[in-house]
C-alpha positions as CSV (number, residue, x, y, z in Angstrom):
1,M,35.0,37.9,-25.6
2,K,37.3,39.7,-28.1
3,K,38.8,41.8,-25.3
4,I,39.9,38.8,-23.3
5,A,41.7,37.3,-26.4
6,H,43.5,40.6,-26.8
7,L,44.6,40.6,-23.1
8,F,45.7,36.9,-23.0
9,T,47.3,36.2,-26.3
10,A,49.6,33.2,-25.3
11,C,47.0,30.8,-23.8
12,E,46.5,27.2,-24.5
13,N,43.7,24.7,-23.6
14,I,44.6,21.3,-22.3
15,G,41.9,19.8,-24.6
16,R,43.7,21.2,-27.7
17,I,47.0,19.8,-26.6
18,K,45.5,16.4,-25.8
19,L,46.1,16.5,-22.0
20,L,42.4,16.7,-20.9
21,S,42.2,13.3,-19.3
22,T,45.8,12.9,-18.2
23,D,47.6,12.9,-14.9
24,D,48.2,16.2,-13.1
25,L,52.0,15.6,-13.1
26,L,52.0,15.4,-16.9
27,I,50.2,18.7,-17.2
28,W,52.6,20.2,-14.6
29,E,55.6,19.0,-16.6
30,Y,54.1,20.2,-19.9
31,A,53.5,23.7,-18.4
32,K,56.9,23.8,-17.0
33,K,58.6,22.8,-20.2
34,N,56.6,25.2,-22.3
35,D,56.7,28.2,-19.9
36,F,53.0,28.2,-19.2
37,A,51.1,29.0,-16.0
38,I,48.3,26.6,-15.0
39,V,44.9,28.2,-14.5
40,T,42.6,25.7,-12.7
41,F,39.8,25.0,-10.3
42,D,41.8,21.9,-9.2
43,E,43.3,22.4,-5.7
44,D,45.8,19.6,-6.4
45,F,47.8,22.1,-8.5
46,G,47.9,24.5,-5.6
47,E,49.3,21.7,-3.5
48,L,51.8,20.8,-6.2
49,S,53.0,24.4,-6.2
50,L,53.6,24.2,-2.5
51,F,55.4,20.9,-2.8
52,K,57.4,21.4,-6.0
53,G,57.8,25.1,-6.2
54,Y,57.6,26.9,-9.5
55,P,57.7,27.0,-12.5
56,P,55.1,26.6,-13.5
57,K,53.0,29.2,-11.7
58,V,49.5,28.3,-10.7
59,I,46.4,30.5,-10.8
60,L,43.8,28.7,-8.6
61,L,40.2,29.7,-9.3
62,R,38.1,30.0,-6.1
63,T,34.9,31.1,-7.7
64,G,32.6,28.1,-7.2
65,N,30.2,27.4,-10.1
66,I,30.0,30.5,-12.3
67,S,29.1,31.0,-16.0
68,K,31.7,31.1,-18.7
69,E,30.9,34.8,-19.2
70,D,31.4,35.6,-15.5
71,L,34.7,33.7,-15.5
72,M,35.9,35.6,-18.6
73,Q,34.9,38.9,-16.9
74,L,36.9,37.9,-13.8
75,F,40.0,37.4,-16.0
76,I,39.4,40.8,-17.6
77,D,38.8,42.5,-14.2
78,K,41.9,40.9,-12.7
79,H,44.2,41.0,-15.6
80,E,46.6,43.5,-13.9
81,V,46.8,41.3,-10.8
82,I,47.4,38.3,-13.0
83,F,50.2,39.9,-15.1
84,S,51.8,41.3,-11.9
85,F,51.8,37.8,-10.4
86,L,53.3,36.2,-13.5
87,E,56.1,38.7,-13.4
88,N,56.8,38.4,-9.7
89,E,59.6,35.9,-8.9
90,E,58.5,35.6,-5.2
91,Y,55.2,33.9,-5.6
92,G,54.2,30.6,-7.3
93,C,50.4,30.4,-6.6
94,L,47.7,33.0,-7.0
95,E,44.1,32.5,-5.8
96,L,41.4,34.4,-7.6
97,Y,38.0,35.0,-6.0
98,K,34.9,36.4,-7.5
């Protein structure tokens, strides 16, 4: 797990910032205000991206039920794609598949 922490140094968890049980729009606005991308399984954020544009950018996980370890490995394996997406000004939503 140490490798993923080294790759993704500026991440935050909605539980730590007390947004876990809040409305999607509040999460959206928090991410926009704080220059975060949203990484989620929730398709509603993909729809918000289409409707509202970006920022924030959305990384939509299309993996189905996978273990935490497999999810972390996906982030490690796809880190170049993720960083390229975050730097690209043309796209607002990235879908990741396992």
